[in-house]
C-alpha positions as CSV (number, residue, x, y, z in Angstrom):
1,M,-22.0,-45.3,-24.2
2,L,-18.6,-45.7,-22.5
3,I,-16.9,-44.2,-25.6
4,S,-19.3,-41.2,-25.5
5,L,-18.5,-40.6,-21.8
6,A,-14.8,-40.8,-22.5
7,L,-15.1,-38.4,-25.4
8,I,-17.1,-35.9,-23.4
9,S,-14.6,-36.2,-20.5
10,L,-11.8,-35.5,-23.0
11,L,-13.6,-32.5,-24.5
12,I,-14.2,-31.0,-21.0
13,S,-10.6,-31.6,-20.0
14,A,-9.3,-29.9,-23.2
15,T,-11.7,-27.0,-22.8
16,T,-10.7,-26.5,-19.2
17,Q,-7.0,-26.5,-20.3
18,L,-7.7,-24.0,-23.0
19,L,-9.3,-21.6,-20.5
20,M,-6.3,-21.8,-18.0
21,F,-4.1,-18.8,-18.1
22,D,-0.7,-18.4,-16.4
23,K,-0.7,-15.4,-14.1
24,V,1.8,-12.7,-14.9
25,E,4.4,-12.6,-12.2
26,E,7.2,-10.4,-13.5
27,D,6.5,-6.7,-13.3
28,H,6.3,-3.9,-10.7
29,A,4.4,-5.1,-7.6
30,C,1.9,-2.2,-8.0
31,L,0.9,-3.2,-11.5
32,L,0.6,-6.8,-10.5
33,A,-1.6,-5.9,-7.6
34,M,-3.8,-3.8,-9.9
35,C,-3.9,-6.6,-12.4
36,D,-4.9,-9.0,-9.6
37,Q,-7.7,-6.7,-8.4
38,D,-9.0,-6.2,-12.0
39,S,-9.0,-9.7,-13.3
40,G,-7.1,-12.1,-11.1
41,C,-4.3,-11.2,-13.6
42,V,-5.6,-13.4,-16.4
43,P,-6.9,-12.0,-19.7
44,L,-10.6,-12.2,-19.0
45,G,-13.2,-11.2,-21.5
46,C,-15.1,-8.0,-21.3
47,S,-17.6,-6.7,-18.7
48,V,-19.4,-3.5,-17.9
49,D,-18.0,-1.4,-15.0
50,Q,-19.8,0.9,-12.5
51,F,-19.6,3.8,-15.0
52,E,-21.3,1.7,-17.8
53,R,-17.9,1.4,-19.7
54,I,-16.9,-1.9,-21.2
55,G,-13.5,-3.1,-19.8
56,C,-11.5,-6.0,-21.1
57,G,-8.5,-8.1,-20.4
58,Y,-5.9,-8.0,-17.6
59,F,-6.7,-4.4,-16.5
60,R,-10.3,-4.2,-17.6
61,L,-9.0,-1.6,-20.2
62,N,-11.7,0.4,-21.7
63,I,-11.8,2.1,-25.2
64,Y,-11.4,5.6,-23.7
65,Q,-8.2,4.6,-21.9
66,F,-6.9,2.9,-25.0
67,Q,-7.6,6.1,-27.0
68,Q,-5.9,8.3,-24.4
69,C,-2.7,6.2,-24.3
70,Y,-2.2,6.6,-28.0
71,Q,-3.4,3.2,-29.1
72,P,-0.3,1.0,-28.5
73,G,0.1,-1.9,-30.9
74,K,-2.5,-0.6,-33.4
75,K,-1.6,-1.7,-36.9
76,D,-2.8,0.2,-40.0
77,E,-5.1,-2.6,-41.0
78,D,-6.7,-2.9,-37.5
79,T,-9.9,-1.1,-36.6
80,E,-9.7,0.8,-33.3
81,N,-11.9,-1.8,-31.6
82,E,-9.7,-4.7,-32.8
83,A,-6.6,-2.9,-31.7
84,W,-8.1,-2.2,-28.3
85,M,-9.2,-5.8,-27.7
86,N,-5.8,-7.1,-28.8
87,C,-4.1,-4.7,-26.4
88,A,-6.4,-5.5,-23.5
89,Q,-5.7,-9.2,-23.9
90,D,-1.9,-8.6,-24.0
91,Y,-0.4,-7.9,-20.5
92,Q,2.6,-5.9,-21.8
93,C,0.5,-3.7,-24.1
94,S,-2.2,-3.0,-21.5
95,A,0.3,-2.4,-18.7
96,S,2.1,0.1,-21.1
97,C,-1.2,1.9,-21.7
98,I,-1.8,2.1,-17.9
99,R,1.7,3.5,-17.4
100,T,1.3,6.1,-20.2
101,L,-2.0,7.3,-18.8
102,A,-0.5,7.7,-15.3
103,S,2.5,9.6,-16.7
104,K,0.2,11.8,-18.7
105,F,-2.0,12.8,-15.8
106,R,0.3,12.4,-12.8
107,V,0.7,16.1,-12.3
108,K,-2.9,16.1,-10.9
109,C,-1.7,13.7,-8.2
110,Y,0.8,15.9,-6.4
111,G,2.1,14.4,-3.2
112,K,0.9,10.9,-4.0
113,S,3.2,7.8,-4.4
114,D,3.7,6.4,-7.9
115,C,1.6,3.4,-7.0
116,E,-1.3,5.5,-5.7
117,T,-1.1,7.8,-8.7
118,I,-1.2,4.9,-11.2
119,A,-4.0,3.1,-9.4
120,R,-6.3,6.1,-8.9
121,I,-5.8,7.4,-12.5
122,H,-6.5,3.9,-13.8
123,D,-9.6,3.6,-11.7
124,G,-11.0,7.2,-12.1
125,G,-9.4,8.7,-15.2
126,A,-7.5,11.9,-15.5
127,N,-8.9,13.3,-12.2
128,G,-8.7,10.0,-10.4
129,C,-6.5,11.4,-7.6
130,R,-9.1,14.0,-6.9
131,D,-12.0,11.6,-6.9
132,R,-12.8,10.1,-3.5
133,G,-14.5,7.2,-5.3
134,T,-11.0,5.8,-6.2
135,I,-9.8,5.5,-2.7
136,G,-11.3,2.1,-2.2
137,Y,-9.6,0.7,-5.3
138,W,-6.3,2.2,-4.2
139,K,-6.6,0.7,-0.7
140,R,-7.2,-2.8,-2.2
141,V,-4.1,-2.4,-4.4
142,R,-2.0,-1.1,-1.5
143,D,-3.1,-3.9,0.8
144,S,-2.3,-6.4,-1.9
145,C,1.3,-5.2,-2.7
146,G,2.2,-3.9,0.8
147,S,5.6,-2.2,1.1
148,E,6.5,-3.1,-2.5
149,C,4.0,-0.4,-3.5
150,N,6.5,2.2,-2.3
151,K,9.1,1.4,-5.0
152,P,9.2,4.1,-7.8
153,I,7.5,3.3,-11.0
154,F,8.1,6.4,-13.0
155,S,11.6,7.4,-14.2
156,R,12.8,10.7,-12.9
157,Y,14.9,13.0,-15.0
158,F,16.6,16.0,-13.4
């Protein structure tokens, strides 16, 4: 009996350790705040969002976002779903996808800061800056990263 309890305790401890993820701490404060809002900045599994889309990983990346950001990290032998899941579970890949989408659609966010642009496009898609439904997410991100949100994210070429 005592051996059984010790074995169960060891299994629970090992399982708990396997489910512990280190939070990502090195990146732009805005992306870290978004990551924290979306998942606590750990590579969570998948869940359904308010728009009935399945989002996975650090940024709750959905398949449509993955397709629109040119499927980073996809290998020839990967199916689209495999590549999406792999990217969603990799912070650098999913953050790159989020940045690509914001760069692609930022022209629709004229007058907005880089952080507001990236957050609202991530939350609401190509027209996120025009969608009032994304303001709540943006405010939570802004409140989380404070003045660090004002630092530029996009490179400017003149």
